[in-house]
C-alpha positions as CSV (number, residue, x, y, z in Angstrom):
1,M,-27.8,9.7,-0.6
2,T,-28.0,6.1,-2.0
3,L,-26.1,3.9,-4.5
4,V,-28.1,1.8,-7.0
5,I,-26.6,-1.6,-7.8
6,E,-27.4,-5.0,-9.3
7,Y,-27.5,-7.4,-6.3
8,E,-28.1,-11.1,-6.1
9,T,-29.6,-12.3,-2.9
10,P,-28.4,-15.5,-1.1
11,F,-31.5,-17.2,-2.6
12,G,-30.4,-16.4,-6.2
13,I,-32.8,-13.6,-6.9
14,T,-31.3,-10.8,-8.9
15,C,-32.4,-7.2,-8.1
16,S,-31.3,-5.0,-11.0
17,S,-32.0,-1.7,-9.1
18,A,-31.2,-2.6,-5.5
19,V,-30.6,0.4,-3.3
20,C,-27.6,0.6,-0.9
21,V,-28.1,2.9,2.1
22,I,-25.4,3.7,4.7
23,K,-26.9,3.4,8.2
24,D,-23.9,3.7,10.6
25,V,-20.5,5.4,10.5
26,V,-17.8,5.2,13.2
27,C,-14.4,6.9,13.2
28,R,-11.8,5.3,15.5
29,K,-8.4,6.8,16.4
30,D,-5.6,4.3,16.8
31,D,-2.4,4.9,14.9
32,N,-4.5,6.7,12.4
33,Y,-8.2,7.5,11.8
34,K,-10.1,4.4,10.6
35,V,-13.6,4.9,9.3
36,I,-16.0,2.0,9.5
37,Y,-19.4,2.0,7.9
38,T,-22.4,-0.4,7.6
39,G,-25.5,-0.3,5.6
40,K,-28.5,-2.2,4.2
41,I,-29.5,-3.2,0.7
42,Y,-33.2,-2.9,-0.4
43,A,-34.7,-4.5,-3.4
44,D,-35.4,-1.2,-5.1
45,A,-36.3,2.5,-4.4
46,T,-39.9,1.6,-3.8
47,A,-39.0,-0.9,-1.1
48,Y,-36.6,1.6,0.5
49,S,-39.0,4.5,0.5
50,G,-41.9,2.2,1.6
51,E,-39.8,1.1,4.7
52,K,-39.8,-2.6,3.6
53,G,-37.3,-5.0,5.0
54,A,-33.7,-5.0,3.7
55,I,-32.7,-7.9,1.5
56,G,-29.0,-7.7,2.4
57,A,-26.3,-5.8,4.2
58,F,-22.8,-4.5,3.6
59,H,-19.8,-3.0,5.5
60,G,-16.6,-1.4,4.7
61,D,-13.7,0.6,6.1
62,F,-10.9,2.9,5.0
63,T,-8.2,5.1,6.6
64,L,-9.1,8.7,6.7
65,D,-6.5,10.9,4.9
66,I,-5.8,13.7,7.3
67,T,-2.8,15.3,5.5
68,N,-2.8,18.9,4.6
69,E,-3.4,18.0,1.0
70,A,-6.5,16.0,1.8
71,D,-9.9,17.3,0.6
72,Q,-12.0,16.6,3.6
73,T,-15.6,16.4,2.6
74,N,-18.7,15.0,4.3
75,L,-17.7,11.7,6.0
76,V,-20.8,9.9,4.7
77,R,-20.0,11.0,1.2
78,Q,-16.5,9.6,1.6
79,C,-18.1,6.3,2.7
80,Y,-20.2,6.2,-0.5
81,A,-17.1,6.9,-2.5
82,D,-15.4,3.9,-0.8
83,L,-18.5,1.8,-1.4
84,K,-18.3,2.6,-5.1
85,L,-15.0,0.8,-5.1
86,T,-16.9,-2.4,-4.2
87,Y,-19.7,-1.7,-6.7
88,P,-17.9,0.1,-9.6
89,N,-21.1,-0.1,-11.8
90,G,-23.2,1.5,-9.1
91,I,-25.1,4.6,-9.9
92,D,-25.8,7.5,-7.5
93,G,-29.4,7.4,-6.4
């Protein structure tokens, strides 16, 4: 599961088909359940599948909805749904 985005590196290089991959997910219980995720950004699918170095990173978090009405699906899938809020033009890879 990946998300393909347009990404500009800190050096000003634009990667039109950069690939976001979630690497870590943590769920913490305090007053509620907070999901924290991190990931890496690769220049393109070839760089990702060829195990090349990442060109960037990202992180995000959200509160897990645990009400009876909640549609609990795969936690990583929920992280990708949250990541799409950051990159609304992203395409499922």
